N, C-alpha and C positions, 0 to 999 in steps of 0.2 A: 690533740698532741700533733704537731707536724713533724712527719716522718720523712726520713730520706733512705734511699737505697741506691747504690752505686755499683757500676760495673760496666764491662765492655758488651755484655749480652748479645754476642753474636758467634755461632749461631744460637738462637734461643733454644731453650729445652725446659723440660718439666721443673728442674732445679731452680731455673731462674723464675718461673710461675709462682713457685712456693715463697719465693723472696718477695715478689709483687704482691702476692696475696697477703702475706704477713704486714707489708707497708700499707696496703688499702684497708686491712681489719683495724689496724691501730691508729691510722692517720686521720683522725677525726677532723683535725683542722688543716688537712691537706697533705699532700704527699710530693716529694720531689724525687725524680728519678735522674741521677746523675750519670750521664751517658759518656764514657771515655771518648775523647776527640780521637780522630783517625791517628793523629801522631803518638797521642799516650798509648793508645791502644797498639800500635807498633812497637813502643818502647818496652811495654810491661807483657806482652805475650811472647811465647815461643816463636823464635825466628822463622820456623817453616810454617807454621800455622796460618792459614789464609782467614782474613777477618772481613766480613761485609763492611761496605762503607757507612759511614755515619749517617747518611740519609736512609740507607737501607735498614740500618739498626733502629732509628728513630720510628721508622713505619712499623717494623716488627714490634718494639715495645708498645708503641701507643695501640696497636691492634690487642696486644696479648693482655694490656692493663685494662682496656675497655670491656674485654671478654671477661675479666675477673672481677670488674669492680660493680658488685652488688649493693654498694653502699652510696654510691653518686658522688664520689670524693672528688676534690678539685686536684688535678694531678698537673704537674709542670715538670716536662722532660727538658733538662739543661746539659750543656757540654760540660764535660769535665776534662780540664786541661792540666790539673796537676793531681797527684796522687791522692791527696786528701781533701783538697780544696774547698768544696761545699760543706763538708762536714765539719771543718776547722774554722771556716770563716763566717758562715751564715748565722746570724744570733737567732733566727727565727726557728731553726732545727732543735727539736726536741730529743729525738732519736733516731738511731740509726739501725737499720736492719741489716744483720751480718750473717755469714754462715760460719759453722763451727772453725772452719779453717782461718776464718779472718777475726774472729772475735778477739783475739789478743791484741788487735790493732787499735782499739777503743781506747786503751789506756793511754797511748802516745796521742790520739786525736784529742783527748780530754786535757792533756797537758798542754797541747798547742792552744786549745781553746781559753785555758786559763791564763796562758801568757798574753793573749789578745783582750784579758777582760772580759771573756764569755762565759756563760754558765757551762757546766760539763753537760753532755747529752747521756742519754741511757742508750743501752744496746739491747736489740730484740733479736734473739738468735734464732734463725729459721733452721729446720733441721736439713740434713742432706736428703736428696731424692736417689734411691738406688735403682739401679738398672736391673734386668732380671737375672744378670750374672753375679750380683750382689755388691758389686762395685759402685761407686758413685757415678751419677751421670755428670758429664763435663762436655763442654764445647770441643775441647781436644780429642775427646774420645769419638764425638760425632764426626769431625773434620777427618779423623783416621779411619773412619769407615768401621769402627767397631760396633757402634750402637747407632739407634735412631733417636730423634728428640725426646722420645719416650722412655727410652732405656732397653727398647728390644735389641736383642743381641743380633747383628748383622752377620751372614756367613760369606 
């Protein structure tokens, strides 16, 4: 199975690592990490949130995936310039790893794939990772200084 996972991934945290781990576990035929371009990241993220550069995020994703990859998967990090580009355009993708928050988007992606004459893809839902305070870990919370990348509450 050729699996994709997409996101901004900056700053990286344990929730992202769970997404990568799911992609690696199921990606027997390879994994595509679709990393939002700097432009798309600015368009889709909260206006005041600082986002590391694309190159910094590529290095972080590459390192994190290498640390997690106990299967020796073929991993390709690609720039994502449109909201669903790779998932709706790439005929080799069989599944997309999503969070509970984004799982509903799979239906629209599959509608667009069908319009292009492509087979629908499966969704692999990875669970949220919760911080010590019981709320989910997010890059926004890390940038705000609420928690660290592992979910420890900062004071």
